[in-house]
N, CA and C atoms as a LAMMPS dump frame, in Angstrom:
ITEM: TIMESTEP
0
ITEM: NUMBER OF ATOMS
390
ITEM: BOX BOUNDS ff ff ff
-5.0000000000000000e+02 5.0000000000000000e+02
-5.0000000000000000e+02 5.0000000000000000e+02
-5.0000000000000000e+02 5.0000000000000000e+02
ITEM: ATOMS id mol type element x y z
1 1 1 N 472.052 -390.795 -128.833
2 1 2 C 472.986 -390.153 -127.759
3 1 3 C 474.2 -389.723 -128.705
4 2 1 N 474.686 -388.476 -128.457
5 2 2 C 476.198 -388.027 -129.203
6 2 3 C 477.433 -388.808 -129.381
7 3 1 N 478.359 -388.823 -130.113
8 3 2 C 479.586 -389.405 -129.657
9 3 3 C 480.486 -389.01 -128.748
10 4 1 N 480.262 -387.533 -128.303
11 4 2 C 480.969 -387.224 -127.225
12 4 3 C 480.451 -387.574 -125.855
13 5 1 N 478.913 -386.993 -125.926
14 5 2 C 478.298 -388.242 -124.354
15 5 3 C 478.815 -389.782 -124.278
16 6 1 N 478.386 -390.361 -125.478
17 6 2 C 479.264 -392.008 -124.722
18 6 3 C 480.535 -391.851 -124.373
19 7 1 N 481.484 -390.708 -125.097
20 7 2 C 483.112 -390.669 -124.464
21 7 3 C 482.927 -391.084 -123.498
22 8 1 N 482.301 -389.651 -122.014
23 8 2 C 482.453 -388.398 -121.043
24 8 3 C 481.449 -390.243 -120.109
25 9 1 N 480.953 -390.551 -120.759
26 9 2 C 480.288 -391.591 -120.1
27 9 3 C 480.701 -392.726 -119.849
28 10 1 N 481.389 -392.798 -120.707
29 10 2 C 482.459 -394.435 -120.638
30 10 3 C 483.567 -394.039 -119.75
31 11 1 N 483.925 -392.868 -119.605
32 11 2 C 485.426 -392.59 -119.043
33 11 3 C 484.876 -392.774 -117.383
34 12 1 N 483.572 -392.025 -117.083
35 12 2 C 482.68 -391.691 -115.493
36 12 3 C 482.988 -393.153 -115.542
37 13 1 N 481.988 -394.131 -115.89
38 13 2 C 482.351 -395.549 -116.178
39 13 3 C 483.511 -396.112 -115.553
40 14 1 N 484.582 -395.97 -116.713
41 14 2 C 485.696 -396.495 -115.392
42 14 3 C 486.652 -395.917 -114.928
43 15 1 N 486.348 -394.508 -115.139
44 15 2 C 487.105 -394.084 -113.151
45 15 3 C 485.957 -394.324 -112.218
46 16 1 N 485.084 -394.664 -113.024
47 16 2 C 484.099 -395.107 -111.152
48 16 3 C 484.006 -396.864 -111.045
49 17 1 N 484.924 -397.226 -111.428
50 17 2 C 485.591 -398.984 -111.365
51 17 3 C 486.176 -399.113 -109.725
52 18 1 N 487 -397.806 -109.549
53 18 2 C 487.543 -398.283 -108.352
54 18 3 C 486.279 -398.11 -106.642
55 19 1 N 485.156 -397.4 -107.445
56 19 2 C 484.313 -397.413 -106.263
57 19 3 C 483.599 -399.106 -106.135
58 20 1 N 484.131 -399.912 -106.787
59 20 2 C 483.687 -401.645 -106.555
60 20 3 C 484.095 -401.936 -105.639
61 21 1 N 485.262 -401.434 -105.187
62 21 2 C 486.041 -401.941 -103.68
63 21 3 C 485.67 -401.144 -102.431
64 22 1 N 484.426 -400.163 -102.966
65 22 2 C 484.152 -399.69 -101.008
66 22 3 C 482.6 -399.888 -101.584
67 23 1 N 482.527 -400.908 -101.889
68 23 2 C 481.454 -401.232 -102.169
69 23 3 C 479.64 -400.207 -102.451
70 24 1 N 480.001 -399.592 -103.588
71 24 2 C 479.01 -398.778 -103.876
72 24 3 C 478.318 -399.604 -104.994
73 25 1 N 477.285 -399.4 -105.081
74 25 2 C 476.081 -399.917 -106.176
75 25 3 C 476.663 -399.152 -107.346
76 26 1 N 477.597 -399.953 -108.182
77 26 2 C 477.728 -399.506 -109.884
78 26 3 C 476.31 -399.818 -110.413
79 27 1 N 475.604 -400.536 -110.081
80 27 2 C 474.454 -400.752 -110.933
81 27 3 C 473.596 -399.102 -110.844
82 28 1 N 472.872 -398.473 -109.73
83 28 2 C 472.492 -397.658 -109.666
84 28 3 C 472.909 -396.055 -110.036
85 29 1 N 474.694 -396.446 -110.209
86 29 2 C 475.78 -395.123 -110.214
87 29 3 C 475.512 -395.454 -112.23
88 30 1 N 475.644 -396.119 -112.735
89 30 2 C 475.86 -395.955 -114.113
90 30 3 C 473.982 -395.665 -114.481
91 31 1 N 472.941 -396.623 -113.622
92 31 2 C 471.95 -395.744 -113.923
93 31 3 C 471.867 -394.052 -114.185
94 32 1 N 472.141 -393.202 -112.734
95 32 2 C 472.134 -392.371 -112.685
96 32 3 C 472.944 -391.416 -113.509
97 33 1 N 473.971 -392.158 -113.79
98 33 2 C 474.555 -391.171 -115.036
99 33 3 C 473.855 -391.626 -116.545
100 34 1 N 473.1 -392.644 -116.761
101 34 2 C 472.196 -392.991 -117.639
102 34 3 C 471.257 -391.527 -117.592
103 35 1 N 470.709 -391.635 -115.872
104 35 2 C 469.289 -390.45 -116.541
105 35 3 C 470.136 -389.261 -116.388
106 36 1 N 471.104 -388.612 -115.804
107 36 2 C 471.649 -387.162 -116.507
108 36 3 C 472.138 -387.15 -117.933
109 37 1 N 472.286 -388.127 -118.439
110 37 2 C 472.613 -388.047 -119.782
111 37 3 C 471.499 -387.663 -120.323
112 38 1 N 470.293 -388.314 -120.228
113 38 2 C 468.988 -388.574 -121.035
114 38 3 C 468.357 -387.195 -120.636
115 39 1 N 468.03 -386.591 -119.425
116 39 2 C 468.117 -385.103 -119.032
117 39 3 C 468.897 -384.142 -119.486
118 40 1 N 470.401 -383.666 -119.496
119 40 2 C 471.254 -383.01 -120.323
120 40 3 C 470.49 -383.238 -121.678
121 41 1 N 470.352 -383.591 -122.1
122 41 2 C 469.812 -384.489 -123.552
123 41 3 C 468.293 -383.448 -124.475
124 42 1 N 467.607 -383.34 -123.171
125 42 2 C 466.958 -382.747 -123.531
126 42 3 C 465.44 -384.357 -123.617
127 43 1 N 465.712 -385.306 -122.576
128 43 2 C 464.727 -386.221 -122.621
129 43 3 C 464.267 -386.829 -121.408
130 44 1 N 463.76 -385.3 -120.747
131 44 2 C 463.28 -385.596 -119.683
132 44 3 C 462.598 -387.077 -119.152
133 45 1 N 461.537 -386.783 -120.212
134 45 2 C 459.758 -388.11 -119.917
135 45 3 C 460.621 -389.119 -120.537
136 46 1 N 461.658 -389.272 -121.181
137 46 2 C 462.064 -390.48 -121.137
138 46 3 C 463.083 -390.959 -120.244
139 47 1 N 463.922 -390.502 -119.046
140 47 2 C 464.244 -390.29 -118.423
141 47 3 C 463.112 -391.068 -116.93
142 48 1 N 462.057 -390.523 -116.72
143 48 2 C 461.246 -390.908 -116.331
144 48 3 C 460.519 -392.237 -116.474
145 49 1 N 460.088 -392.878 -117.683
146 49 2 C 459.926 -393.563 -118.54
147 49 3 C 460.631 -395.073 -117.886
148 50 1 N 461.778 -394.539 -118.059
149 50 2 C 463.103 -395.117 -117.646
150 50 3 C 463.005 -395.549 -115.897
151 51 1 N 462.632 -395.127 -115.313
152 51 2 C 462.058 -395.766 -113.857
153 51 3 C 461.445 -396.351 -113.507
154 52 1 N 460.535 -396.332 -114.741
155 52 2 C 459.375 -397.424 -114.534
156 52 3 C 459.498 -399.081 -114.582
157 53 1 N 460.665 -399.555 -115.425
158 53 2 C 460.476 -401.186 -116.107
159 53 3 C 461.107 -401.295 -114.501
160 54 1 N 462.491 -400.533 -113.745
161 54 2 C 463.177 -400.875 -112.628
162 54 3 C 462.758 -401.168 -111.521
163 55 1 N 461.222 -400.555 -111.165
164 55 2 C 460.635 -400.781 -110.238
165 55 3 C 459.676 -402.1 -110.363
166 56 1 N 459.296 -401.987 -111.737
167 56 2 C 458.392 -403.547 -111.758
168 56 3 C 459.429 -404.569 -111.498
169 57 1 N 460.599 -404.531 -112.121
170 57 2 C 462.054 -406.08 -111.558
171 57 3 C 462.511 -405.896 -110.362
172 58 1 N 461.278 -405.118 -109.021
173 58 2 C 461.973 -405.024 -107.861
174 58 3 C 463.897 -404.373 -107.593
175 59 1 N 463.951 -403.639 -109.036
176 59 2 C 465.316 -402.431 -108.612
177 59 3 C 464.872 -401.029 -108.183
178 60 1 N 464.309 -400.929 -106.763
179 60 2 C 464.317 -399.493 -106.577
180 60 3 C 465.454 -398.74 -107.071
181 61 1 N 464.705 -397.34 -107.7
182 61 2 C 465.961 -395.948 -107.335
183 61 3 C 465.773 -395.591 -106.396
184 62 1 N 466.946 -395.501 -106.07
185 62 2 C 467.497 -394.281 -105.204
186 62 3 C 467.399 -392.754 -105.181
187 63 1 N 467.345 -392.242 -104.266
188 63 2 C 467.085 -390.712 -104.062
189 63 3 C 468.114 -390.322 -104.933
190 64 1 N 469.286 -390.576 -105.14
191 64 2 C 469.861 -389.901 -106.085
192 64 3 C 469.331 -389.844 -107.467
193 65 1 N 468.769 -391.43 -107.992
194 65 2 C 468.224 -390.662 -109.201
195 65 3 C 467.037 -390.286 -109.371
196 66 1 N 466.512 -390.372 -107.943
197 66 2 C 465.262 -389.335 -108.213
198 66 3 C 465.494 -388.158 -108.502
199 67 1 N 466.149 -387.217 -107.564
200 67 2 C 467.224 -385.98 -107.534
201 67 3 C 467.843 -385.816 -108.961
202 68 1 N 468.22 -386.478 -109.028
203 68 2 C 468.613 -386.449 -111.282
204 68 3 C 467.47 -385.653 -111.852
205 69 1 N 466.031 -386.539 -111.466
206 69 2 C 465.02 -386.358 -112.757
207 69 3 C 464.238 -384.633 -112.405
208 70 1 N 464.143 -384.874 -110.882
209 70 2 C 463.377 -383.624 -110.252
210 70 3 C 464.263 -382.225 -110.427
211 71 1 N 465.52 -382.293 -110.27
212 71 2 C 466.858 -380.971 -110.634
213 71 3 C 466.138 -380.591 -112.747
214 72 1 N 466.512 -381.575 -113.258
215 72 2 C 465.696 -381.437 -114.61
216 72 3 C 464.385 -380.831 -114.893
217 73 1 N 464.026 -381.261 -113.244
218 73 2 C 462.248 -380.993 -114.443
219 73 3 C 462.557 -379.764 -114.036
220 74 1 N 462.76 -378.731 -112.502
221 74 2 C 462.402 -378.18 -112.302
222 74 3 C 463.526 -376.965 -112.795
223 75 1 N 464.246 -377.09 -113.835
224 75 2 C 465.108 -376.391 -114.056
225 75 3 C 464.572 -376.176 -115.65
226 76 1 N 463.783 -376.796 -115.983
227 76 2 C 463.236 -376.981 -117.285
228 76 3 C 461.507 -375.811 -116.744
229 77 1 N 461.687 -375.855 -115.723
230 77 2 C 459.743 -375.079 -115.36
231 77 3 C 459.518 -376.047 -115.582
232 78 1 N 459 -377.952 -115.315
233 78 2 C 458.135 -378.51 -115.164
234 78 3 C 457.42 -378.635 -113.786
235 79 1 N 457.586 -377.824 -112.506
236 79 2 C 456.578 -378.681 -111.384
237 79 3 C 456.007 -378.992 -110.904
238 80 1 N 454.836 -378.299 -111.725
239 80 2 C 454.06 -380.338 -111.443
240 80 3 C 454.125 -381.6 -111.607
241 81 1 N 455.073 -381.163 -113.262
242 81 2 C 455.891 -382.854 -113.406
243 81 3 C 456.652 -383.364 -111.816
244 82 1 N 457.375 -382.17 -111.38
245 82 2 C 458.594 -382.591 -110.693
246 82 3 C 457.901 -382.864 -108.604
247 83 1 N 456.417 -381.998 -108.914
248 83 2 C 455.988 -382.119 -107.685
249 83 3 C 455.608 -382.982 -107.635
250 84 1 N 454.522 -383.965 -108.804
251 84 2 C 454.004 -385.257 -109.015
252 84 3 C 454.892 -386.337 -108.319
253 85 1 N 456.427 -385.876 -109.187
254 85 2 C 457.655 -387.412 -109.117
255 85 3 C 458.007 -387.08 -107.414
256 86 1 N 458.635 -385.739 -106.972
257 86 2 C 458.353 -386.275 -105.434
258 86 3 C 457.454 -386.812 -104.891
259 87 1 N 455.886 -386.715 -104.341
260 87 2 C 454.809 -387.002 -104.286
261 87 3 C 455.353 -388.621 -104.331
262 88 1 N 455.519 -388.957 -105.544
263 88 2 C 455.632 -390.692 -105.843
264 88 3 C 456.89 -391.253 -104.623
265 89 1 N 458.085 -390.417 -105.031
266 89 2 C 459.454 -390.765 -103.931
267 89 3 C 458.629 -390.682 -102.442
268 90 1 N 458.159 -389.395 -102.134
269 90 2 C 457.257 -390.029 -101.051
270 90 3 C 456.383 -391.271 -100.196
271 91 1 N 455.811 -391.535 -101.124
272 91 2 C 454.65 -392.829 -101.192
273 91 3 C 455.564 -394.141 -101.047
274 92 1 N 456.606 -394.293 -101.786
275 92 2 C 457.373 -395.249 -101.97
276 92 3 C 458.103 -395.14 -100.519
277 93 1 N 458.23 -394.255 -99.638
278 93 2 C 459.232 -394.068 -98.691
279 93 3 C 460.367 -394.108 -98.311
280 94 1 N 460.731 -393.478 -99.816
281 94 2 C 462.415 -393.07 -100.213
282 94 3 C 462.556 -391.361 -99.276
283 95 1 N 463.334 -391.939 -98.553
284 95 2 C 463.62 -390.102 -97.655
285 95 3 C 464.033 -389.419 -98.627
286 96 1 N 463.535 -387.823 -98.992
287 96 2 C 463.799 -386.713 -99.692
288 96 3 C 464.907 -386.475 -98.714
289 97 1 N 466.186 -385.739 -99.702
290 97 2 C 467.121 -385.155 -98.623
291 97 3 C 467.056 -384.245 -99.158
292 98 1 N 467.973 -383.253 -98.588
293 98 2 C 468.314 -381.624 -99.021
294 98 3 C 468.414 -381.197 -100.351
295 99 1 N 469.177 -382.322 -100.781
296 99 2 C 469.095 -381.579 -102.717
297 99 3 C 467.881 -381.586 -103.374
298 100 1 N 467.084 -383.27 -102.79
299 100 2 C 465.57 -383.128 -103.099
300 100 3 C 464.904 -382.303 -102.775
301 101 1 N 465.033 -381.476 -101.644
302 101 2 C 464.15 -379.629 -101.395
303 101 3 C 464.584 -379.142 -102.152
304 102 1 N 466.209 -378.873 -101.642
305 102 2 C 466.659 -377.532 -102.609
306 102 3 C 466.645 -377.719 -104.103
307 103 1 N 466.332 -378.46 -105.118
308 103 2 C 466.28 -378.388 -106.192
309 103 3 C 464.333 -377.475 -106.186
310 104 1 N 463.31 -378.448 -105.469
311 104 2 C 462.201 -378.046 -105.829
312 104 3 C 461.822 -376.573 -105.569
313 105 1 N 463.016 -376.415 -103.985
314 105 2 C 462.576 -374.976 -103.737
315 105 3 C 462.954 -373.862 -104.705
316 106 1 N 464.5 -374.167 -105.535
317 106 2 C 465.028 -373.625 -106.087
318 106 3 C 463.856 -372.72 -107.287
319 107 1 N 463.617 -374.44 -107.652
320 107 2 C 462.596 -374.872 -109.301
321 107 3 C 461.341 -373.608 -109.114
322 108 1 N 460.374 -373.309 -107.213
323 108 2 C 459.399 -372.867 -107.018
324 108 3 C 459.799 -371.535 -107.297
325 109 1 N 460.816 -370.959 -106.489
326 109 2 C 461.135 -369.352 -106.143
327 109 3 C 461.219 -368.778 -107.924
328 110 1 N 462.187 -369.861 -108.552
329 110 2 C 462.325 -369.509 -110.249
330 110 3 C 461.491 -369.032 -110.727
331 111 1 N 459.909 -370.123 -110.429
332 111 2 C 458.907 -369.624 -111.215
333 111 3 C 458.043 -368.776 -110.235
334 112 1 N 458.769 -367.981 -109.076
335 112 2 C 457.203 -367.001 -109.065
336 112 3 C 456.869 -367.404 -108.022
337 113 1 N 456.831 -369.271 -107.331
338 113 2 C 456.236 -368.88 -106.407
339 113 3 C 456.599 -369.495 -104.922
340 114 1 N 456.668 -368.167 -104.745
341 114 2 C 457.392 -368.359 -103.223
342 114 3 C 456.403 -368.835 -101.877
343 115 1 N 454.821 -368.75 -102.636
344 115 2 C 454.142 -369.564 -101.187
345 115 3 C 454.387 -371.351 -101.011
346 116 1 N 455.187 -371.742 -102.18
347 116 2 C 454.854 -372.817 -102.645
348 116 3 C 456.834 -373.318 -101.952
349 117 1 N 457.477 -372.8 -102.49
350 117 2 C 458.687 -372.184 -101.984
351 117 3 C 458.758 -372.783 -100.219
352 118 1 N 458.034 -372.106 -99.471
353 118 2 C 458.229 -371.958 -98.309
354 118 3 C 457.448 -372.706 -97.423
355 119 1 N 456.436 -373.332 -98.111
356 119 2 C 455.646 -374.41 -97.58
357 119 3 C 456.787 -376.415 -97.923
358 120 1 N 457.852 -375.439 -99.043
359 120 2 C 458.405 -377.119 -99.021
360 120 3 C 459.536 -376.776 -97.629
361 121 1 N 460.106 -375.582 -97.778
362 121 2 C 461.206 -375.344 -96.545
363 121 3 C 460.639 -376.101 -95.159
364 122 1 N 459.829 -375.262 -94.636
365 122 2 C 458.751 -375.824 -93.602
366 122 3 C 458.816 -377.419 -93.604
367 123 1 N 458.084 -377.853 -94.406
368 123 2 C 458.073 -379.063 -94.636
369 123 3 C 459.656 -379.954 -94.195
370 124 1 N 460.849 -379.69 -95.283
371 124 2 C 461.849 -380.098 -94.897
372 124 3 C 462.253 -380.015 -93.745
373 125 1 N 462.288 -378.837 -93.01
374 125 2 C 462.389 -378.162 -91.497
375 125 3 C 461.858 -379.142 -90.349
376 126 1 N 460.861 -379.771 -90.303
377 126 2 C 459.798 -380.421 -89.998
378 126 3 C 460.2 -381.58 -90.023
379 127 1 N 461.293 -382.257 -91.072
380 127 2 C 461.434 -383.162 -91.573
381 127 3 C 462.178 -383.673 -90.667
382 128 1 N 463.386 -382.353 -90.028
383 128 2 C 464.779 -382.491 -89.677
384 128 3 C 465.779 -383.138 -90.71
385 129 1 N 465.439 -382.305 -91.968
386 129 2 C 466.518 -382.6 -92.998
387 129 3 C 467.289 -381.544 -93.606
388 130 1 N 468.511 -381.941 -93.061
389 130 2 C 469.458 -380.704 -93.243
390 130 3 C 470.442 -381.111 -93.819
């Protein structure tokens, strides 16, 4: 990763230390920042692979970590991969939120898949996600 990215990453880490007092899980915060960096530098496949060892060590990524990758996949037009990851999220019992659905719906609309976007919107409403 480039020097500018590393500096920004370190600044975020230092700024986030105040959250320690508020009980925010810093490990997950660092992970999300790392995933965001991987996605922004075009390493989406690496970001997805990064989740696997976490899961095998009993440290389940949260919905924010998954949303970070879902958003990147949708922006890149990798909708099949995004829907596969979305299915994994649901199978693992992680509750998708409004951001999850927003990323997917926007991705579907941008690629001309209005029927799938409508299906996701209906699913979101049916699950009382707002």
